[in-house]
PAFI-807788 format. One record per residue (C-alpha): residue in three letters; x, y, z. Coordinates in pm, whole numbers, plus 50000, padded with zeros to 5 digits. Layout:
ALAXYZ...
// end
This chain:
MET341254389067350LYS343054362967592GLU344874332667485ARG347854306567535ALA351364320567436LEU354544309067434VAL356634332267563VAL360644334367489GLU363584355967445ARG363804376467137ARG366654359067000LEU364964330366971GLY362384344966781GLU362974335566449THR364074300966558THR360414294966750ARG358574308866526ARG359674280466227ALA359274256066503LEU355464266166590VAL354754273366218ALA356224232066161ALA354424222266457GLY351124240666301ALA351084254766657LEU350914295966602ARG347824312466581THR348184334966262ASP345054354266320LEU346794371966612ALA349734393266642ILE353004381566809GLN353324406767091ARG356844423867192GLU357684424167543GLY360994441567612GLU363354416167531HIS360934387567474LEU358084379567214ALA355174362067352PHE354134332767029PRO350034333667025LEU348774294267067HIS345844275766901PRO344154258867193GLU344994228967133ALA348444227267065SER351274206767267VAL354994223067279LEU357734209267469PRO358964222367791GLU362464232867651TRP360684257367372GLY359754283067648GLU357314294967889VAL353324284167854ALA351674311567994VAL348684337067939ARG348724367267734ASP345894394367574PHE346914393367229ASP345604415266918ALA343924406266584ARG346224408366287GLU345624436966117THR345444414665782ALA344614382465878GLY345884358165674THR345504320565613THR346284304165904GLU346394269365779TYR348324254665449ARG345284232865447ASP342414259865397LEU344384264065025LEU342674229964941ASP339654225164816TRP339204187364912PRO336814166665062ALA336684168165453ALA337714129365450ARG340884139665260ARG341924170265402ASP341524155765760LEU344434126365664LEU346734160765584PRO349664162765839ARG349514192566009SER352874197066091PHE356054200765842ASP359554212365829VAL361224243265716VAL365004246665669GLY365604276765519GLU363994282765148VAL363104240865222VAL359774230565274LEU359614197065417VAL356254174865449ARG355704136365547LEU352534125365414PRO350264089565457PRO350364067765154GLU346674076165130LEU347824115164998GLU351194106464823ALA349034109164489HIS347734140064548ARG351914153164709TYR351594183264375GLU348854196464531VAL350144197364879GLY353514208664758GLU351994237164570ALA350054244864892LEU353114247665144LEU355314268464867ARG351934296064884PHE351764292065261VAL355704293465399PRO356704327565387GLY360074327265176SER360354292465045ARG361134281964720LEU361074244264690VAL358964217064897GLY359894181264962LEU358304153364998ASP360604134365281HIS360934093565267GLY363154096765580VAL366694089365618ARG368274059065565GLY371634043965511PRO375024047365724GLU375614080465628ARG371834090965711LEU371174106365385ARG367644116065371ALA365124107465071VAL363654136864922GLU361234145764610ARG360694171964478ILE356784184364519ALA356314222864458GLY359174248464352SER362524248864182GLY366424254064254ASP368654226164449TRP368534211964817HIS371054232464915THR370024262765129ARG371594285965406HIS369134274765732ARG369074302966027GLU368794287866400ASN370094304466747GLY371494337066558LEU373474316366345GLU373594307265950LEU374194268765863ASP375054253565515VAL372994227165474ASP372204202365149LEU368894177365236GLU369474154465014ARG373914154665067ALA374074155865395TYR372224147765763PHE370284177765940SER367444183266152PRO365784214266206ARG364334202866511LEU366934199366690ALA367494239366757GLY366814238667117GLU369144212667153HIS372134224367035ALA371934257967237ARG371564238067533VAL373924218167497ALA376254243867399ALA375134262067723GLU376504233167919VAL379714238967796ARG382674245768091PRO385674270167983GLY388204250167877ASP386454220167748ARG387504198667464VAL384854181367266TYR384414157567049ASP380994163166792LEU380784126166670CYS378414120066397CYS378154155466327GLY376434158465999VAL376804197165875GLY378104206066219PRO375454224866442PHE376234211066745ALA380114222366665VAL379234256366512THR377094267666831ILE379834256867088ALA382154272366877ARG380064304566833ASP379634306667251GLY383384303767308ARG384004284467594ALA385574250767392ARG388884248767415SER388884229367139ILE386394210966944VAL386964184766691ALA383824175766442VAL383574138466264ASP381164122266011SER382144095865742ASN380414118165468THR382694139365276GLU379464163165147ALA378364167965493ILE382444176565621ALA382214199265331LEU378944220665443LEU380674223665789ARG383594235765632ARG381514259365424THR380344278465718LEU383284276965975THR384384303765685ARG382004329565751TYR382504330566102PRO385484344466317PHE385534318266535GLY385734289366298GLY389584282266339THR388154264266691VAL386744236066499SER388744210366321ALA386384190566087SER387724159466004VAL385894126865817ALA385904089765955ARG383654068066037LEU383504062366474GLU385544028366432GLU388804044666286PHE388284072566479VAL387874062166804PRO391394036866856SER393904067366800ALA391684098866950ALA392864118467288PRO389924118367619VAL387904152867569ASP385844172267872ARG382604163667627ILE381244143467340VAL377914148667173LEU377004117466929ASN373584125266707LEU372884091266619PRO369754082266699ARG369024048466554GLU371834032566708GLY372624058467022ILE373134032367274LYS375084008367072TYR377784037066997ALA377934056167333ILE379204024467435LEU382124025767197VAL382914063767251ALA382184067267648PRO386004054867690LEU387204090167565VAL385354110667811THR387284118168122PRO386304117268442GLY384454145468552GLY383334150168169SER380134141868024LEU378214126467693ASN375344139167495TYR373984112967304TYR370194107467127GLU368104075967032VAL364904066666970VAL363094051867245SER359624036067266ARG357544056367568ASP356984028367732GLU360164024267800ILE361454060667891ALA360394059668292ARG363204031468325ARG365984044368032ALA368394064868245THR368904030668456VAL369834013768192VAL372134033767993GLU374124037968382ARG374074001068339SER375104000467994LEU378124022368025SER379304009068394PRO382213988068212VAL384004015468157GLY383484035268506VAL380774046268683TRP378414069068523SER375124090368644VAL372694099668446PRO369984123068596GLY367194121768343VAL366194112767972ARG364654141667804VAL362244139867534VAL362614158967255HIS359934154066976PRO358074126066944TYR359334102866646SER356524076066580PRO352764066166729SER354904048066972SER358284064467049ASP360134097467097LEU363254112867015VAL365034115067356ALA368494139867462VAL370494111567691SER373354136067964ALA375474108668109ARG378314122368325ARG381204101668378GLU381884100668765GLY385424108968954ALA387814139269002
// end
């Protein structure tokens, strides 16, 4: 049968599958189609996917030989009104599933947890996500099903990252950004990955092998310890120098570099201005911030104006990474410092 499909390279297959499952967009009653070096994933008719995830097309799919439960909600024998409150999406980080629930469903969180534990292949622990808090961006998580601790190894973009969801910041929704920014690094670039968390940007850039040096910095000692564990498993690990420091401590004595990555969404523009002087002319600043949807169209102009005290900058566009709240999105800003 002909249905909407998301077509991606095979090397991105597992990352894409997890993202589609988490977004509630993957049809599990139809078989994923292999097309040489590409895969075609069947999509729900109403599913929305971001352009950077891949090409949306139409494909002729076969039914799965054994069609399983298509949604975790099917495992809950609830009244329709309560089922309608359940979120369609959730995050999968290694063996851990994270879900956010509206206040009306928190009393039923253990039932939801058990349903997700049964639904997500390979999962061992389900957590209720109460959000990221504090200067070290620690996630408040509550166990609602399963066993074990919050440490896991998460696979994305052909890499395996050490993650501890209770002790250090990590977002599985940025896998596409980790690969995209790494692909933009030029041969010989010197790179800072600031507020790096467990270091997915730094590790991906190091794996691609074009950067001359990469310095990853975070104020959370646990995050840097996890990054160092990841680096010990790879022959390119020596390219990355991982340091514990606050931005205010690191910036004054830091040498200029060709590219800075800054993932601090809640205070993105504030700290972008702080680190911008470290970007050499012709270099780039990639940073992330949460922006109201009615501000996105003019955000590039606002950023150019905000950075002007430290040089001439061009911002060709602002990319929406994913929805953040009913009225705002997480966006990626790529700014280039003009000059030789």
